[in-house]
C-alpha positions in Angstrom: 7.6 -6.9 -60.4 9.7 -10.0 -59.6 11.3 -8.3 -56.6 7.8 -7.4 -55.2 6.6 -10.9 -55.5 9.7 -12.4 -54.0 9.5 -9.9 -51.1 5.9 -10.7 -50.5 6.5 -14.5 -50.5 9.5 -14.0 -48.1 7.5 -11.8 -45.8 4.7 -14.3 -45.6 7.1 -17.2 -44.9 9.0 -15.3 -42.3 5.9 -14.2 -40.5 4.6 -17.7 -40.3 7.9 -18.9 -38.8 8.3 -16.0 -36.4 4.9 -16.4 -34.6 4.2 -12.7 -34.2 2.2 -11.2 -31.3 0.1 -8.2 -31.1 1.2 -5.5 -28.7 -1.2 -3.0 -26.9 -0.2 0.3 -25.3 -0.3 0.5 -21.5 -1.0 3.8 -19.8 0.2 4.9 -16.4 -2.7 6.5 -14.5 -2.8 8.5 -11.3 -6.4 9.0 -10.0 -7.1 11.5 -7.2 -10.4 10.7 -5.3 -12.1 11.2 -2.0 -11.8 8.3 0.4 -15.4 7.3 0.0 -15.0 6.3 -3.6 -11.9 4.1 -3.3 -13.7 0.8 -3.6 -15.6 1.9 -6.7 -12.5 3.1 -8.4 -10.5 -0.1 -7.6 -13.4 -2.3 -8.9 -13.6 -0.2 -12.1 -9.9 -0.4 -12.7 -10.0 -4.2 -12.4 -12.9 -4.3 -14.8 -10.8 -2.4 -17.3 -7.9 -4.9 -17.0 -6.0 -2.4 -14.9 -3.3 -3.3 -12.4 -3.2 -1.2 -9.2 0.4 -0.3 -8.2 -0.3 1.7 -5.1 -2.7 3.8 -3.0 -1.3 6.9 -1.1 -3.1 9.7 0.8 -2.3 13.2 -0.3 -2.2 16.5 1.7 -5.8 17.3 1.0 -7.1 14.1 2.7 -7.8 12.4 -0.6 -6.4 9.1 -2.0 -4.1 8.9 -5.0 -4.5 5.6 -6.8 -1.5 4.7 -9.0 -2.3 2.1 -11.7 -1.5 0.8 -15.1 -4.2 -0.1 -17.6 -4.5 -0.7 -21.4 -5.0 2.6 -23.2 -7.9 1.3 -25.2 -9.8 0.6 -21.9 -9.2 4.2 -20.7 -10.8 6.0 -23.7 -13.9 7.2 -21.9 -12.5 7.2 -18.4 -13.1 10.9 -17.8 -16.8 10.6 -18.1 -17.0 7.4 -16.0 -14.7 8.9 -13.3 -16.9 12.0 -13.0 -20.0 9.9 -12.6 -18.5 7.5 -10.1 -17.1 10.3 -7.9 -19.9 12.8 -8.3 -17.5 15.1 -10.1 -14.9 15.1 -7.4 -12.3 12.8 -8.9 -9.5 13.7 -11.3 -6.8 11.7 -13.1 -3.6 12.1 -15.1 -2.7 9.6 -17.8 0.5 9.0 -19.7 2.1 6.3 -21.9 4.0 3.6 -20.0 5.0 0.8 -22.4 3.7 -1.9 -24.8 2.6 -5.3 -23.5 1.4 -8.4 -25.4 -2.4 -8.2 -25.9 -4.5 -11.1 -24.4 -5.5 -13.8 -26.9 -9.2 -12.7 -26.9 -8.2 -9.2 -27.9 -5.8 -10.5 -30.6 -8.5 -12.7 -32.0 -10.9 -9.7 -32.3 -8.4 -7.5 -34.0 -7.3 -10.2 -36.4 -11.0 -11.0 -37.3 -11.7 -7.3 -37.9 -8.6 -7.0 -40.1 -9.6 -10.0 -42.2 -13.1 -8.7 -42.6 -11.7 -5.3 -43.7 -9.4 -7.1 -46.2 -12.3 -9.2 -47.6 -14.4 -6.0 -48.1 -11.5 -4.4 -50.1 -11.2 -7.4 -52.4 
């Protein structure tokens, strides 16, 4: 029991000195859309905290938008993309990396964790 208490105290002291940050997963997204919907898609990606890397035409006369966005913001993107493009858009998504989360997101996650911990006690 003494080792558990010592480890707990050491962990708490170390975390306070280390100033930890919260990381969020970032996804790499390739969205294929007709030209007419390019502005809507770019605006929607910006709203989702996405970063547009490039826009290239493909062989079928459509645009391929390459972007990176937080994975949490892309959870319901399939439904939103279909409604924005009248069912003519498609996308491919994959994990890219982890980035530090914005302070607002960190505050929300920390508050939720504290509320959950208070409910358990």
